[in-house]
NUTITOR-840340 format. One record per residue (C-alpha): chain; x, z, y. Coordinates in Angstrom, 2 decimals, decimal comma, always signed. Layout:
REM residues N
- chain; X; Z; Y
- A; X; Z; Y
...
//
This chain:
REM residues 398
- chain; X; Z; Y
- A; -14,59; +53,82; +40,59
- A; -13,73; +53,84; +44,27
- A; -14,09; +51,50; +46,85
- A; -10,52; +50,08; +46,81
- A; -10,91; +49,33; +43,24
- A; -14,51; +47,60; +43,95
- A; -12,83; +45,46; +46,62
- A; -9,76; +44,40; +44,54
- A; -12,40; +43,47; +41,58
- A; -14,63; +41,45; +44,17
- A; -11,52; +39,70; +45,59
- A; -10,25; +38,78; +41,94
- A; -13,78; +37,30; +41,02
- A; -13,95; +35,45; +44,18
- A; -10,63; +33,76; +43,80
- A; -11,25; +32,93; +40,02
- A; -14,36; +31,28; +41,02
- A; -12,90; +29,17; +43,94
- A; -9,95; +28,21; +41,18
- A; -12,40; +27,12; +38,55
- A; -14,56; +24,90; +41,19
- A; -11,50; +23,37; +42,52
- A; -10,23; +22,60; +38,95
- A; -13,54; +21,12; +37,73
- A; -13,71; +18,82; +40,90
- A; -10,10; +18,01; +39,97
- A; -10,78; +16,86; +36,41
- A; -14,09; +15,21; +37,05
- A; -14,69; +11,48; +37,99
- A; -12,42; +10,44; +40,78
- A; -13,80; +8,44; +43,84
- A; -11,00; +6,29; +45,01
- A; -12,63; +3,57; +46,86
- A; -12,46; -0,13; +46,14
- A; -11,43; -1,71; +43,00
- A; -7,72; -3,05; +42,85
- A; -6,88; -6,34; +43,26
- A; -6,43; -8,65; +40,03
- A; -3,27; -9,13; +38,02
- A; -1,28; -12,67; +38,35
- A; -0,47; -14,03; +34,91
- A; +3,27; -15,26; +34,64
- A; +3,25; -16,23; +30,91
- A; +1,55; -16,04; +27,50
- A; +3,74; -15,77; +24,37
- A; +1,91; -16,78; +21,09
- A; +2,67; -14,66; +17,94
- A; +1,10; -14,90; +14,56
- A; -2,65; -13,92; +15,29
- A; -1,64; -12,36; +18,32
- A; -0,03; -13,02; +21,77
- A; +1,84; -11,10; +24,65
- A; +0,65; -11,75; +28,21
- A; +3,02; -11,03; +30,88
- A; +1,55; -10,54; +34,54
- A; +2,52; -9,39; +38,06
- A; +0,70; -6,09; +38,98
- A; -1,40; -5,69; +41,99
- A; +0,09; -3,63; +44,80
- A; -2,84; -1,18; +44,98
- A; -1,81; +2,44; +45,12
- A; -4,83; +3,79; +42,94
- A; -3,95; +1,28; +40,12
- A; -4,21; +2,94; +36,70
- A; -3,96; +0,50; +33,86
- A; -4,53; -3,06; +32,75
- A; -7,27; -3,83; +30,38
- A; -7,79; -7,03; +28,11
- A; -11,06; -7,95; +26,74
- A; -11,32; -10,67; +24,04
- A; -13,57; -11,91; +21,18
- A; -11,46; -12,16; +17,98
- A; -15,05; -13,73; +16,18
- A; -18,36; -14,13; +17,09
- A; -19,91; -11,04; +18,42
- A; -16,81; -8,96; +17,79
- A; -14,92; -7,74; +20,75
- A; -11,76; -6,10; +21,24
- A; -10,03; -4,22; +24,04
- A; -6,16; -3,57; +24,60
- A; -4,99; -1,33; +27,47
- A; -1,25; -1,23; +29,08
- A; -0,25; +1,43; +31,46
- A; +0,66; +0,86; +35,08
- A; +4,16; +1,17; +34,16
- A; +4,67; -2,04; +32,18
- A; +4,07; -5,76; +33,04
- A; +2,58; -7,02; +29,75
- A; +0,04; -6,18; +27,07
- A; -0,53; -7,04; +23,54
- A; -3,54; -8,70; +22,30
- A; -4,24; -9,09; +18,35
- A; -6,38; -9,52; +15,64
- A; -7,26; -13,40; +15,89
- A; -8,15; -15,04; +12,47
- A; -7,55; -18,57; +13,26
- A; -5,05; -21,05; +14,74
- A; -7,52; -22,15; +17,80
- A; -7,96; -21,42; +21,45
- A; -9,10; -18,04; +22,44
- A; -9,81; -16,72; +25,79
- A; -8,95; -13,33; +27,26
- A; -10,03; -11,36; +30,24
- A; -7,72; -9,28; +32,29
- A; -8,48; -6,62; +34,44
- A; -6,54; -4,19; +36,76
- A; -8,57; -0,83; +36,48
- A; -8,37; +1,98; +39,17
- A; -7,93; +5,56; +38,86
- A; -11,83; +5,94; +39,29
- A; -12,19; +3,29; +36,35
- A; -13,31; +0,61; +38,76
- A; -12,14; -2,85; +37,21
- A; -10,92; -5,73; +39,40
- A; -12,14; -9,28; +39,23
- A; -11,21; -10,65; +35,82
- A; -8,55; -13,19; +35,27
- A; -9,05; -15,79; +32,40
- A; -6,37; -16,54; +29,93
- A; -6,45; -19,12; +26,98
- A; -3,99; -19,53; +24,34
- A; -3,66; -20,63; +20,81
- A; -2,10; -17,91; +18,45
- A; +0,41; -18,81; +15,72
- A; -0,59; -18,74; +11,98
- A; -2,35; -15,35; +11,51
- A; -1,16; -13,32; +8,46
- A; -4,76; -13,71; +6,96
- A; -4,41; -17,44; +6,94
- A; -0,77; -17,48; +5,80
- A; -2,01; -15,61; +2,93
- A; -4,80; -17,92; +2,25
- A; -2,79; -21,07; +2,67
- A; -0,03; -19,75; +0,29
- A; -2,36; -18,31; -2,19
- A; -2,06; -18,96; -5,91
- A; -3,42; -18,14; -9,36
- A; -1,22; -18,42; -12,37
- A; -1,84; -17,54; -16,07
- A; -0,54; -14,19; -17,45
- A; -0,93; -11,88; -20,29
- A; -4,55; -10,79; -20,70
- A; -5,44; -12,25; -17,18
- A; -4,13; -13,80; -14,16
- A; -1,29; -13,09; -11,49
- A; -1,99; -13,64; -7,66
- A; +0,88; -14,59; -5,21
- A; +0,85; -15,10; -1,65
- A; +3,31; -14,92; +1,22
- A; +3,03; -12,38; +4,15
- A; +5,96; -13,05; +6,13
- A; +5,07; -10,58; +8,93
- A; +4,36; -7,64; +6,29
- A; +0,73; -7,27; +7,72
- A; -1,68; -4,86; +6,13
- A; -4,07; -6,77; +3,94
- A; -6,48; -6,03; +1,04
- A; -7,22; -8,68; -1,62
- A; -10,59; -8,34; -3,35
- A; -10,35; -9,79; -6,75
- A; -13,37; -11,29; -8,51
- A; -14,30; -12,74; -11,80
- A; -17,68; -13,79; -13,46
- A; -19,80; -11,25; -15,24
- A; -21,90; -11,72; -18,27
- A; -24,59; -13,74; -16,20
- A; -21,76; -15,96; -14,80
- A; -21,75; -14,43; -11,20
- A; -18,55; -13,66; -9,43
- A; -18,36; -9,77; -9,30
- A; -15,55; -7,74; -7,62
- A; -13,22; -6,22; -10,08
- A; -10,41; -4,69; -8,19
- A; -9,07; -4,50; -4,57
- A; -5,16; -4,72; -4,03
- A; -3,55; -3,29; -0,85
- A; -0,15; -4,63; +0,20
- A; +2,43; -4,82; +3,09
- A; +4,80; -6,80; +1,20
- A; +6,23; -9,76; +2,39
- A; +5,63; -11,51; -0,94
- A; +2,23; -10,33; -2,27
- A; +1,90; -10,23; -6,03
- A; -0,54; -8,44; -8,39
- A; -1,79; -8,98; -11,91
- A; -5,45; -8,63; -12,99
- A; -5,62; -8,29; -16,73
- A; -7,60; -7,00; -19,72
- A; -9,53; -10,54; -20,46
- A; -9,65; -12,47; -23,63
- A; -7,76; -15,82; -24,19
- A; -10,30; -18,05; -23,06
- A; -11,10; -20,14; -19,73
- A; -12,44; -17,79; -17,18
- A; -13,15; -18,20; -13,50
- A; -11,28; -15,96; -11,30
- A; -11,63; -15,51; -7,18
- A; -10,03; -13,50; -4,42
- A; -11,12; -12,73; -0,72
- A; -8,44; -11,59; +1,55
- A; -9,16; -8,98; +4,41
- A; -7,09; -7,83; +7,15
- A; -7,06; -4,66; +9,20
- A; -9,37; -5,95; +11,83
- A; -12,10; -6,77; +9,30
- A; -11,46; -10,43; +9,37
- A; -12,18; -12,22; +6,00
- A; -10,76; -15,23; +4,47
- A; -13,11; -17,86; +2,33
- A; -13,33; -17,14; -1,35
- A; -10,52; -18,72; -3,30
- A; -11,41; -19,63; -6,89
- A; -9,39; -20,96; -9,82
- A; -10,24; -21,12; -13,77
- A; -7,44; -19,72; -15,73
- A; -6,97; -19,23; -19,46
- A; -5,06; -15,63; -20,02
- A; -2,22; -15,55; -22,51
- A; -3,19; -13,79; -25,67
- A; -2,18; -10,02; -25,81
- A; -3,50; -6,85; -27,16
- A; -2,89; -3,28; -26,42
- A; -0,15; -1,69; -28,79
- A; -2,12; +1,08; -30,81
- A; -0,58; +4,43; -30,20
- A; -1,53; +6,16; -33,46
- A; +1,92; +5,80; -34,83
- A; +4,03; +6,50; -31,70
- A; +6,42; +9,36; -32,35
- A; +9,49; +11,20; -30,84
- A; +13,17; +10,01; -31,87
- A; +15,09; +12,88; -30,87
- A; +18,44; +11,67; -30,62
- A; +21,63; +13,99; -29,44
- A; +22,29; +12,18; -26,49
- A; +18,68; +12,03; -25,24
- A; +16,96; +14,04; -22,61
- A; +14,52; +16,94; -23,48
- A; +11,19; +17,67; -21,81
- A; +9,41; +20,59; -21,43
- A; +10,38; +21,88; -17,97
- A; +8,01; +24,66; -16,50
- A; +5,74; +24,21; -19,42
- A; +6,74; +24,02; -23,17
- A; +3,94; +21,39; -23,65
- A; +5,45; +18,84; -21,30
- A; +7,23; +17,09; -24,04
- A; +7,82; +13,33; -24,78
- A; +4,67; +12,88; -26,53
- A; +2,61; +13,33; -23,34
- A; +3,56; +9,77; -22,66
- A; +1,27; +8,48; -25,24
- A; -1,38; +10,97; -25,24
- A; -3,97; +8,85; -23,34
- A; -4,15; +11,55; -20,37
- A; -2,84; +10,57; -17,09
- A; -5,45; +11,70; -14,47
- A; -6,11; +14,63; -12,48
- A; -4,99; +17,94; -14,36
- A; -3,14; +15,91; -17,21
- A; +0,31; +17,22; -18,42
- A; +3,23; +14,84; -17,98
- A; +6,48; +14,39; -19,75
- A; +8,84; +16,42; -17,36
- A; +12,51; +16,83; -17,84
- A; +14,42; +19,91; -16,76
- A; +16,38; +20,22; -13,40
- A; +20,13; +19,82; -14,21
- A; +19,48; +17,39; -17,02
- A; +21,67; +14,74; -15,09
- A; +21,38; +11,22; -13,98
- A; +21,23; +8,65; -15,78
- A; +19,07; +10,14; -18,48
- A; +17,25; +8,41; -21,38
- A; +14,61; +9,14; -24,25
- A; +13,50; +7,04; -27,19
- A; +10,22; +6,19; -28,82
- A; +9,30; +4,93; -32,12
- A; +6,20; +2,58; -31,95
- A; +5,60; +2,77; -35,69
- A; +5,36; -0,86; -36,09
- A; +7,18; -4,06; -35,22
- A; +5,97; -5,72; -32,17
- A; +6,37; -8,60; -29,67
- A; +5,94; -7,11; -26,19
- A; +4,55; -8,79; -23,19
- A; +4,03; -5,86; -20,59
- A; +3,64; -2,22; -20,10
- A; +1,98; -0,07; -17,69
- A; +3,86; +2,98; -16,17
- A; +1,67; +5,71; -14,84
- A; +3,13; +8,18; -12,29
- A; +2,40; +11,81; -12,40
- A; -1,05; +12,36; -10,86
- A; -1,16; +13,64; -7,13
- A; +0,12; +12,55; -3,56
- A; +2,54; +15,36; -3,92
- A; +4,37; +13,79; -6,69
- A; +4,24; +9,87; -6,37
- A; +6,99; +8,11; -4,93
- A; +9,10; +11,25; -4,46
- A; +10,97; +14,20; -6,19
- A; +11,24; +13,30; -9,71
- A; +9,34; +10,04; -10,02
- A; +11,50; +7,38; -11,45
- A; +12,46; +4,58; -9,17
- A; +14,85; +2,59; -11,03
- A; +15,46; +2,20; -15,01
- A; +16,21; +0,01; -17,88
- A; +14,19; -0,58; -20,81
- A; +16,10; -1,05; -24,36
- A; +14,75; -2,20; -27,79
- A; +15,68; -2,40; -31,35
- A; +13,90; -3,65; -34,42
- A; +15,97; -1,22; -36,63
- A; +16,43; +2,54; -36,70
- A; +18,81; +3,62; -34,04
- A; +22,20; +5,00; -34,68
- A; +21,60; +8,75; -35,47
- A; +24,60; +9,85; -33,28
- A; +22,76; +8,74; -30,15
- A; +25,10; +5,68; -29,16
- A; +23,97; +2,46; -27,82
- A; +25,10; +0,53; -30,73
- A; +22,14; -1,95; -31,82
- A; +20,08; -1,70; -28,75
- A; +19,38; -4,77; -26,78
- A; +18,36; -4,53; -23,03
- A; +14,96; -5,93; -22,54
- A; +14,62; -5,50; -18,65
- A; +15,53; -3,69; -15,59
- A; +12,62; -1,94; -13,65
- A; +12,09; -0,81; -10,33
- A; +9,07; +1,14; -8,95
- A; +7,01; -0,64; -6,29
- A; +5,22; +1,23; -3,49
- A; +2,53; -0,83; -1,89
- A; +2,30; +0,44; +1,44
- A; +6,19; -0,18; +1,91
- A; +8,33; +2,49; +3,94
- A; +6,82; +5,45; +5,48
- A; +4,20; +8,10; +4,27
- A; +2,62; +7,92; +0,65
- A; -1,03; +6,69; +1,19
- A; -4,21; +6,99; -0,95
- A; -3,73; +3,54; -2,05
- A; -0,17; +4,24; -3,02
- A; -1,41; +7,08; -5,12
- A; -4,41; +5,11; -6,69
- A; -1,92; +2,28; -7,64
- A; +0,70; +4,68; -9,08
- A; -1,32; +6,99; -10,99
- A; -4,61; +5,52; -11,76
- A; -3,99; +1,61; -11,95
- A; -0,45; +1,94; -13,42
- A; +2,60; -0,03; -12,28
- A; +2,80; -3,31; -14,37
- A; +6,04; -4,47; -15,73
- A; +6,30; -7,76; -17,70
- A; +9,01; -8,37; -20,32
- A; +10,95; -11,45; -19,52
- A; +10,85; -12,64; -23,02
- A; +9,35; -11,63; -26,53
- A; +11,78; -10,54; -29,15
- A; +10,69; -8,29; -32,29
- A; +11,18; -4,42; -31,47
- A; +9,84; -1,35; -32,94
- A; +12,17; +1,39; -31,09
- A; +12,43; +1,56; -27,12
- A; +14,81; +3,46; -25,09
- A; +14,11; +4,25; -21,32
- A; +17,11; +4,95; -19,43
- A; +16,26; +6,37; -15,91
- A; +19,09; +5,60; -13,23
- A; +17,63; +6,93; -10,18
- A; +14,35; +9,04; -8,83
- A; +12,66; +8,61; -5,68
- A; +13,74; +11,77; -4,50
- A; +17,43; +11,35; -5,84
- A; +16,93; +14,28; -8,18
- A; +18,20; +14,78; -11,63
- A; +15,05; +15,27; -13,55
- A; +12,04; +13,00; -14,17
- A; +8,29; +13,20; -14,69
- A; +6,08; +10,28; -16,14
- A; +2,42; +10,56; -16,96
- A; +1,79; +7,62; -19,41
- A; +3,28; +4,54; -20,95
- A; +0,95; +1,81; -22,30
- A; +2,32; -1,19; -24,01
- A; +0,83; -4,74; -24,67
- A; +1,81; -7,72; -26,59
- A; +1,05; -8,57; -30,45
- A; +1,28; -5,84; -33,00
- A; +0,49; -7,95; -36,14
- A; +4,07; -8,92; -36,91
- A; +5,45; -9,18; -40,57
- A; +9,02; -7,93; -40,92
//
């Protein structure tokens, strides 16, 4: 290697070292002198469980952002930050209608806070409190139905409780919702008086008091599936897409978890499409559970049914496949707990593990059922369903 090459390499190394040092100095903590002046509060607009504070910014050139520090409950502090390019800040997470205090700071480029400015305000009714104040228990088949208002469509979790063998209130299920009208049913209990309870939680970790009420569930039993069979009418849709075993009888084989085979119709089957089931006995039906195909890649999308009708008949259907003799029992629409947006883990658990509940509006004797699918979540012309389970009274004499 000659001297010229060595000189060039030495110069390159020196320049690289100088650049690195200057860059390290640039991205390190900035020493920008004194803290900025304080903000001047213009107004406070109360919101449900929150507020928007409007202010005038100080004129300091080194201002970086505005920070609000506040306590939502004893010992629990939160911070909100707004950039230097806006003149207001949102503070939220307040669980009660009472006076709260906020400390506002202007913060410099060097992270030096100004003197605090104190603001006091009282929020409007928080979503947690609205849900608590409107919460109701009502009797239903095999348990209780809860309902409450959530007009702001806040993310809420409701933990449902009931007494165990020792009489102690014990957690049974947790229901997650962003719906404006929360509604959920807890079932599987005998028709005797029972104490039920609920605790509501918001996304900031605030909890309501425990709500309790004694409810007597309406009698029901699970309809045995031992006599279920396929009724293959000429106008009905066929299953077996991608796998010859994905046939209609998968709807009552008791398998709907991970790795289970669903009932799956073929692409190109057309919409609407329908299928027919013989329960093998005359029944009064109170409700049924609809289990989606397992997996976040399947629920609430593609061929997952979204809107359908349930029809019933006490007598054998017309062998031509017509609708003569059928009575519409109900219209159904699939419900996604988290609302619009991505499919969450809670959505998937609700759809494929807990199952969607549908209550028959009236009880008439039926043996044959016909499901007519009118729309899928993905607007496709095939469907898949993991399982159907029915409840009611199976001890009916024709």
